[in-house]
C-alpha positions in Angstrom: -13.4 40.1 -10.9 -10.1 38.1 -11.1 -9.7 35.1 -13.4 -9.6 31.9 -11.6 -7.9 28.4 -12.3 -7.9 25.3 -10.1 -5.7 22.3 -9.4 -7.1 18.9 -8.3 -4.8 16.6 -6.7 -5.9 13.1 -6.1 -3.6 12.1 -3.3 -3.0 8.8 -1.5 -4.4 10.3 1.8 -6.4 13.2 0.8 -8.0 14.7 -2.3 -7.4 18.5 -2.5 -8.6 21.3 -4.7 -6.7 24.6 -4.7 -8.0 27.6 -6.6 -5.7 30.5 -7.7 -6.3 33.8 -9.2 -4.4 34.8 -12.3 -1.6 36.3 -10.2 -0.9 33.0 -8.7 -2.5 33.9 -5.2 -4.4 31.2 -3.4 -8.1 32.0 -3.0 -9.7 28.6 -1.9 -8.7 25.2 -0.7 -10.8 22.2 -0.2 -9.8 18.8 1.1 -11.4 15.4 1.8 -10.1 11.9 2.7 -9.3 9.6 -0.1 -12.1 7.0 0.2 -10.1 3.8 0.1 -11.7 0.6 1.5 -10.9 -3.0 1.8 -12.5 -5.5 -0.5 -13.5 -9.0 0.5 -10.0 -10.3 0.3 -8.3 -7.4 2.0 -7.1 -5.5 -0.9 -7.1 -1.8 -0.7 -9.3 -0.5 -3.4 -11.2 2.6 -4.5 -14.5 2.4 -6.4 -15.7 4.7 -9.2 -18.6 5.9 -7.2 -16.5 6.7 -4.0 -13.9 8.6 -6.1 -16.5 10.6 -8.0 -18.4 11.5 -4.7 -15.3 12.7 -3.0 -14.3 14.8 -6.0 -17.8 16.5 -6.0 -17.5 17.0 -2.3 -14.3 19.1 -2.8 -15.9 20.9 -5.8 -19.0 21.8 -3.9 -17.0 23.0 -0.9 -14.7 25.2 -3.1 -17.7 26.6 -4.8 -19.1 27.7 -1.5 -15.8 29.4 -0.6 -15.7 31.2 -4.0 -19.3 32.5 -3.4 -18.0 34.3 -0.3 -14.9 35.9 -1.8 -16.4 39.4 -1.4 -17.4 38.8 2.2 -20.7 37.6 3.7 -22.4 34.3 3.4 -22.9 32.3 0.3 -26.8 33.3 0.0 -25.9 37.1 0.3 -23.0 36.8 -2.3 -25.3 35.0 -4.8 -28.1 37.8 -4.2 -25.4 40.4 -4.9 -24.4 39.0 -8.3 -22.8 36.0 -10.0 -20.2 34.0 -8.2 -16.6 33.9 -9.4 -16.1 31.1 -12.0 -13.0 28.8 -12.5 -11.8 29.1 -16.2 -9.4 26.1 -16.2 -9.3 22.9 -14.0 -6.2 20.7 -14.2 -6.1 17.3 -12.5 -3.1 15.5 -11.1 -2.7 12.6 -8.8 -1.0 9.3 -8.0 0.3 7.1 -10.8 -0.2 3.3 -11.2 -3.7 3.2 -9.7 -6.5 3.4 -12.3 -9.6 1.9 -13.9 -10.2 -0.6 -16.7 -12.9 0.8 -18.9 -14.8 -1.6 -21.2 -15.9 -0.8 -24.8 -19.1 0.7 -23.3 -17.0 3.1 -21.0 -18.2 1.1 -18.0 -15.6 0.6 -15.2 -14.7 -3.1 -15.1 -13.3 -3.3 -11.6 -12.4 -1.1 -8.6 -9.0 0.6 -8.7 -6.2 -0.9 -6.5 -4.2 1.4 -4.3 -0.7 1.9 -5.7 0.7 0.7 -2.4 -1.6 -2.5 -2.3 0.5 -5.7 -2.9 -2.2 -7.6 -4.8 -1.1 -9.4 -7.8 2.1 -11.2 -6.8 1.1 -14.3 -8.7 0.8 -12.3 -11.9 4.1 -10.7 -11.3 5.9 -14.1 -10.9 4.1 -15.4 -14.0 5.6 -12.9 -16.4 8.0 -14.7 -18.8 11.6 -14.6 -17.9 12.6 -12.8 -21.2 10.0 -10.0 -20.6 11.0 -9.7 -16.9 14.7 -9.3 -17.9 13.9 -6.6 -20.5 11.2 -4.7 -18.4 13.3 -2.2 -16.6 15.4 -1.4 -19.7 12.2 -1.3 -21.9 9.8 0.7 -19.7 12.0 2.5 -17.3 10.2 0.8 -14.4 11.1 -1.9 -12.0 8.7 -4.9 -12.5 6.5 -5.6 -9.5 3.0 -5.5 -8.1 2.9 -1.7 -8.0 3.1 -1.5 -11.8 -0.4 -1.0 -13.6 0.4 -3.8 -16.0 0.6 -6.3 -13.0 -2.8 -5.3 -11.8 -4.2 -5.7 -15.3 -2.8 -9.3 -15.3 -4.3 -9.9 -12.0 -7.6 -8.8 -13.1 -7.3 -10.9 -16.3 -6.5 -14.0 -14.2 -9.7 -13.5 -12.2 -11.9 -13.3 -15.2 -12.2 -9.7 -16.0 -12.9 -8.8 -19.6 -9.4 -7.1 -20.4 -9.2 -7.9 -24.2 -11.0 -4.7 -25.4 -10.4 -2.6 -22.2 -8.8 0.8 -21.9 -6.8 1.9 -18.9 -7.0 5.2 -17.2 -5.2 6.4 -14.4 -7.2 8.2 -11.6 -6.5 11.7 -12.9 -7.3 10.8 -16.4 -10.5 9.0 -15.3 -11.7 12.2 -13.3 -11.1 14.3 -16.3 -13.4 11.9 -18.1 -15.9 11.7 -15.4 -16.1 15.5 -15.4 -17.0 15.5 -19.2 -13.6 15.2 -20.9 -12.6 12.6 -23.4 -10.8 9.3 -22.8 -7.1 10.4 -23.0 -3.7 9.2 -21.7 -1.3 11.8 -20.4 2.4 10.7 -21.1 3.8 10.9 -17.6 0.9 9.0 -16.2 0.9 6.4 -19.0 4.5 5.9 -18.4 3.6 4.5 -14.8 1.6 1.7 -16.3 4.6 -0.4 -17.8 2.8 -0.7 -21.1 5.0 1.9 -23.0 8.6 1.7 -24.2 10.8 4.5 -23.0 12.7 5.0 -26.2 9.6 5.2 -28.6 6.7 6.1 -26.3 4.8 3.5 -27.8 3.0 0.3 -26.5 5.3 -2.7 -26.0 3.7 -5.3 -28.3 5.1 -8.5 -26.6 3.9 -7.3 -23.2 0.4 -6.5 -24.5 0.3 -10.0 -26.0 1.2 -11.6 -22.7 -1.5 -9.6 -20.9 -4.1 -10.3 -23.5 -4.9 -6.8 -24.3 -5.0 -4.8 -27.5 -3.1 -1.5 -28.3 -6.3 0.5 -27.5 -5.5 -0.2 -23.8 -3.5 3.0 -23.8 -5.9 5.8 -25.0 -4.6 8.6 -27.3 -1.6 10.2 -25.7 -1.5 13.9 -24.7 1.2 16.1 -23.2 0.6 17.2 -19.6 -1.5 20.4 -19.5 -2.9 19.9 -23.0 -6.5 21.2 -23.1 -8.7 18.3 -23.8 -12.3 19.6 -23.5 -14.6 21.4 -21.1 -16.4 20.4 -17.9 -19.9 19.3 -18.4 -21.8 22.0 -16.5 -24.6 19.7 -15.7 -22.2 17.6 -13.5 -20.6 20.3 -11.4 -21.4 23.4 -9.3 -21.8 26.6 -11.4 -18.5 28.0 -10.4 -16.8 25.1 -12.4 -19.2 24.9 -15.2 -17.6 25.0 -18.7 -14.2 25.1 -17.2 -11.4 24.1 -19.6 -10.0 20.6 -18.6 -6.5 19.2 -18.7 -4.5 16.4 -17.1 -1.5 17.9 -15.2 0.4 14.6 -14.9 2.0 12.4 -12.3 1.8 14.0 -8.9 5.4 14.0 -7.8 6.4 15.4 -11.1 3.7 18.0 -10.9 4.9 18.8 -7.4 8.4 19.5 -8.7 7.0 22.2 -11.0 5.6 24.1 -8.1 9.1 24.4 -6.7 10.1 26.4 -9.7 7.8 29.2 -8.5 8.9 31.7 -5.9 8.2 32.1 -2.3 4.6 33.4 -1.8 4.3 36.7 0.2 3.2 36.1 3.7 3.9 32.4 3.8 6.8 32.4 6.1 5.2 29.7 8.3 3.5 26.6 7.5 -0.1 25.6 8.7 1.6 24.1 11.9 3.4 27.2 12.8 6.8 26.0 11.9 9.2 28.3 10.0 9.6 27.3 6.5 12.3 28.0 4.0 11.6 29.5 0.6 12.8 27.3 -2.2 16.1 28.2 -3.9 14.8 29.4 -7.2 18.3 29.9 -8.4 19.1 26.2 -8.1 19.3 24.1 -11.2 16.4 21.5 -11.2 18.8 19.0 -12.7 21.3 19.4 -9.9 18.7 19.1 -7.1 16.6 16.4 -5.5 13.0 17.2 -5.4 11.9 15.2 -2.3 8.1 14.6 -2.0 7.3 13.2 1.3 3.5 12.2 1.7 2.4 8.5 1.9 5.4 7.8 -0.5 8.7 9.6 -0.1 10.2 10.2 -3.6 13.6 11.5 -4.7 13.3 13.1 -8.0 16.0 14.3 -10.5 15.3 16.1 -13.8 17.4 15.1 -16.8 17.6 16.3 -20.3 17.8 12.8 -22.1 16.7 9.4 -21.0 19.2 7.2 -19.5 20.7 4.3 -21.5 18.8 0.9 -21.5 21.7 -0.6 -19.4 21.4 2.3 -16.8 17.7 1.8 -16.7 18.3 -1.9 -16.1 20.8 -1.2 -13.3 18.6 1.2 -11.7 15.5 -1.1 -11.9 17.4 -3.5 -9.7 17.1 -0.9 -7.0 13.5 -0.2 -7.7 14.3 3.2 -9.3 12.7 4.4 -12.5 13.5 6.7 -15.4 10.4 8.1 -17.3 9.2 11.2 -19.2 8.8 14.4 -17.2 5.6 16.5 -17.3 7.7 19.0 -19.2 7.9 17.8 -22.9 11.4 16.9 -23.9 12.7 16.2 -20.4 13.0 13.1 -18.2 13.0 12.2 -14.4 14.8 9.6 -12.4 12.6 8.7 -9.5 13.6 6.7 -6.5 10.9 6.1 -3.9 10.4 4.5 -0.5 7.1 4.0 1.6 8.5 5.9 4.7 5.3 8.1 4.9 3.1 5.0 4.9 5.2 3.6 7.8 5.1 6.8 9.8 1.4 6.9 9.3 0.9 3.3 10.5 3.2 4.2 13.4 0.8 6.9 14.5 -2.3 4.6 14.1 -0.6 2.0 16.2 0.2 4.5 18.9 -3.4 5.7 18.9 -2.4 9.2 17.8 -5.0 10.2 15.3 -5.3 14.1 15.9 -3.2 17.0 15.3 -2.4 17.9 19.1 -1.1 14.3 19.5 1.0 14.5 16.4 2.5 17.9 17.4 3.3 16.6 20.9 5.1 13.5 19.4 7.0 15.7 17.0 8.2 17.9 19.8 9.1 14.7 22.0 11.2 13.2 19.3 13.2 16.5 18.8 13.7 16.6 22.6 15.4 13.2 22.7 19.0 13.4 23.7 21.3 12.3 20.8 22.5 9.4 22.7 19.0 8.2 23.8 19.1 4.4 23.5 17.4 3.0 20.5 19.6 0.0 19.6 16.9 -2.3 20.9 14.4 -1.1 18.2 14.5 -2.5 14.7 12.3 -1.2 11.9 11.7 -2.6 8.5 9.3 -2.0 5.6 10.2 1.2 3.9 11.5 -0.4 0.6 9.2 0.4 -2.3 8.4 -3.2 -2.9 7.5 -3.6 0.8 5.3 -1.1 2.8 4.5 -3.4 5.7 5.5 -1.9 9.0 7.5 -4.4 11.0 8.9 -3.8 14.5 11.3 -5.8 16.7 11.5 -4.5 20.2 14.2 -6.1 22.4 14.3 -3.4 25.1 12.3 -2.0 27.9 13.7 1.5 27.0 11.0 2.3 24.5 8.5 5.1 24.2 6.4 6.6 21.5 9.1 9.2 20.7 11.9 6.6 20.6 9.7 4.4 18.3 9.0 7.3 15.9 12.6 8.2 15.9 13.5 4.6 15.0 11.1 4.8 12.1 12.7 8.1 10.9 16.2 6.7 11.1 15.1 3.6 9.1 13.8 6.0 6.5 17.1 7.8 6.7 19.0 4.6 6.0 16.8 3.8 3.0 17.3 7.3 1.5 21.0 7.2 2.0 21.1 3.8 0.2 19.2 5.3 -2.8 21.5 8.4 -3.0 24.6 6.1 -3.2 22.8 4.3 -6.1 21.8 7.4 -7.9 25.4 8.8 -7.5 26.7 5.9 -9.5 24.5 7.0 -12.5 24.2 10.8 -12.3 26.4 13.7 -11.0 25.7 13.9 -7.4 23.0 16.6 -6.4 24.2 19.6 -4.7 20.8 20.6 -3.0 17.4 19.2 -2.0 14.0 20.6 -1.7 11.7 18.7 0.7 7.9 19.1 0.1 4.7 17.1 1.2 2.5 16.7 4.2 5.2 15.4 6.5 7.4 18.6 6.1 5.2 20.1 8.9 7.1 17.8 11.4 10.3 19.5 12.6 11.7 16.0 13.5 11.2 14.9 10.0 13.0 18.0 8.6 15.9 17.4 11.0 16.3 13.8 10.1 16.3 14.3 6.4 18.7 17.3 6.8 21.2 14.7 7.9 21.2 12.7 4.6 20.3 15.2 1.8 22.5 17.9 0.6 21.7 21.5 1.5 18.1 20.7 2.4 15.4 23.4 2.0 11.8 23.1 2.9 8.9 24.2 0.8 6.8 26.9 2.3 3.7 25.5 0.5 1.3 23.2 2.3 -0.1 21.9 -1.1 2.8 21.6 -3.6 1.2 19.1 -5.8 -2.3 20.9 -6.0 -0.3 24.2 -6.6 1.6 22.6 -9.4 -1.6 21.5 -11.0 -3.0 24.9 -10.6 0.2 26.4 -12.3 -0.4 24.0 -15.2 -4.0 25.4 -15.4 -2.6 29.0 -15.3 -0.4 28.2 -18.3 -3.7 27.7 -20.3 -4.9 31.3 -19.8 -4.5 33.6 -22.9 -2.3 36.0 -20.8 0.0 33.2 -19.7 0.5 31.2 -23.1 
């Protein structure tokens, strides 16, 4: 019976659980929608109960798949002998979003979506001296996306924050499955509570927020074993699995690109041909582009940029934070193009795979000189995310509209590349990953603004990266 590991990815659109054997072959994949909801004032939030329920849904489904690995149904497999067991479970997911835990370990308030714009009053209330220092100190641009801004917002609405601790969603799930309260460094770096140079909390910011140093739990490196799953909380296939936090999703996804092309994966799940990553390319000289709800351009560097460079990049909403690989750093530029494209599909009433495929083909079929000058799109900036359209022409169609959204994304990506090229040697290649890579029109568009673009062959790079992190904890891989 093969040794199994699993990577759990808490994504903005879906929660995914990928199980690998000890050779790195995929043996099970389970997915469910991330259960966001709108609260009474329209904020996009995630409750503790909804998140835990969704995680159990994918665990249960994966357990059923594992019970049938040798053929037949789950009942027959159980009668034949014990089901395969997962030895290590590593959890990744979005940064910024998280829960405040009180001293009794109870959740203080629902988690805000990273793309939710709640908290602008708290952002504007940050003292001028802290605001000026923020990008250089933390490596992050100050704004509503930063976890510290959401903590300030909760404080202003009476939440008991003084003795609270902050857990990102992946860290919380590890705790909910039976692990201790810990903070993984790459995720903690997304909070705005830590200083880049020292990795320690920023006392002046904590004083402004009204929180203590305990707000950041004990720090661990990505992939560090932190305990075991409580067998009473999960299906038998996952009982007693070793737990770890794999780190921030985009960074974990970049780890997946360092592993070779899987045999038999020449086409993606939508039937499009997909290129194998260039495993000879230096990660430092390549853009890792993750295109899901967010679109992120990531560069790996060996040392952090200077305070002054971090401040310059912060003005363009670009950050410089620790990588999931100890001793390395990343420069991360992001836009909300995936969110805009998703909202375009919703507006057009295209909610299923056949309609998506038809639109993709229609965009590709448009003549290069098809008129689109009467369509203006805005909203992709990382501090925006609100799809805004101005249509001043009768020459409009779903395909022209989607192409205009893609071109708006291209413009924003090109702008970020110009900024990054002023601080780093220009990248010589790019690897595109994420759910939107299944669209040929997306691949074609990004191929016009990114150098030597290749496309990942994997449908779940982030979950795969988390599973690779789990593999590294097996005795044979240590």
